[in-house]
C-alpha positions in Angstrom: -16.4 -29.5 23.7 -15.0 -29.5 27.2 -11.5 -29.2 25.8 -12.6 -26.2 23.8 -14.2 -24.6 26.8 -11.2 -25.3 28.9 -8.8 -23.7 26.4 -11.1 -20.7 26.0 -11.1 -20.2 29.8 -7.3 -20.4 29.9 -7.0 -17.8 27.1 -9.4 -15.5 28.8 -7.6 -15.8 32.1 -4.3 -15.0 30.5 -5.7 -11.9 28.9 -7.1 -10.8 32.2 -3.9 -11.4 34.0 -2.1 -9.1 31.6 -4.7 -6.4 32.2 -4.0 -6.1 35.9 -2.5 -2.9 37.1 1.1 -3.6 38.0 1.6 -6.4 35.4 5.2 -6.1 34.2 7.2 -7.6 31.5 10.8 -7.2 30.1 11.9 -7.7 26.6 12.7 -6.1 23.3 10.7 -3.3 21.7 10.6 -2.1 18.1 8.7 0.6 16.3 6.3 0.7 13.4 7.7 1.3 9.9 6.4 4.5 8.1 4.3 2.5 5.7 1.8 1.6 8.5 0.6 5.2 8.6 -3.2 5.2 8.1 -3.6 1.4 8.1 -6.3 -0.1 10.3 -5.0 -1.6 13.6 -6.5 -4.8 15.2 -8.7 -2.6 17.3 -10.2 -0.9 14.2 -8.5 2.4 14.8 -6.4 4.0 12.1 -2.7 3.9 12.9 -0.9 7.3 13.3 2.8 7.7 14.2 1.8 10.9 16.1 -0.3 9.0 18.6 1.2 7.5 21.7 0.1 3.9 21.0 1.5 0.4 21.0 0.8 -3.2 20.1 1.0 -6.1 22.5 -0.1 -9.7 22.1 -2.5 -9.8 25.1 -2.9 -6.6 27.0 -6.5 -5.4 26.2 -7.2 -2.5 23.8 -7.4 0.8 25.6 -5.2 -0.2 28.6 -2.4 2.3 29.4 1.1 1.0 29.6 4.3 2.7 30.9 7.3 1.7 28.8 10.8 2.3 30.0 13.8 2.1 27.8 16.3 0.2 30.0 19.3 1.6 28.2 18.5 5.3 29.1 15.6 5.2 31.5 13.4 7.3 29.2 9.7 6.5 29.7 6.4 7.0 27.9 2.8 6.2 28.7 1.0 4.6 25.7 -2.3 3.1 24.9 -2.7 -0.4 23.5 -4.5 -0.3 20.2 -3.0 -3.2 18.1 -1.9 -6.8 18.4 1.7 -7.9 17.9 4.6 -7.8 17.5 4.7 -11.1 15.7 8.5 -11.5 16.1 9.6 -14.1 18.7 12.0 -11.9 20.7 9.8 -8.8 20.9 7.1 -7.9 23.4 5.9 -4.5 22.1 5.8 -2.3 19.0 5.5 1.4 19.5 4.5 4.3 17.2 7.4 6.5 15.9 6.5 9.4 18.2 6.9 7.0 21.2 10.1 5.6 19.7 11.5 9.2 19.6 10.5 9.8 23.2 12.2 6.6 24.2 15.4 7.4 22.3 15.2 4.3 20.1 15.0 5.7 16.6 18.0 4.6 14.6 18.6 1.6 16.9 15.5 -0.3 15.7 15.1 -2.3 18.9 15.9 -1.7 22.6 15.4 -3.6 25.8 12.4 -2.3 27.7 10.2 -2.9 30.7 6.5 -2.5 30.4 4.0 -2.0 33.2 0.2 -1.8 33.0 -0.8 1.5 34.8 -4.5 1.6 33.9 -6.5 -1.5 33.3 -9.9 0.2 32.9 -10.8 -1.2 29.6 -13.5 1.2 28.2 -16.0 0.2 25.7 -13.7 0.7 22.8 -15.0 3.5 20.6 -13.1 5.5 18.1 -13.5 7.5 15.0 -12.4 5.2 12.2 -11.8 8.2 10.0 -9.4 9.9 12.5 
């Protein structure tokens, strides 16, 4: 029981650390395939390529993240609404509209930096039909 509580505390603290404004990370980004359109994300929101959203393994849903393509310095501010990517060398997946803004369409993956710019995690409400 103590082990379970200890592990839970470590997991919660790691999620909280990634929610801090100024938290940064560098790694590879990819973007969602077109067949994800309309599917439900981990947050319960329906995925749309038109929305400026991303997935990250631990940054809380609703947090705003600045993503910079390190190859061309293009940036985008996105909202975390999903979990992933589940590929070892990637840190973030973005919607296609964000991929276009970052200049990564056609390349598949690019090296990026991410920075949490707003860690106010609102009570996450959304229209599941949107």
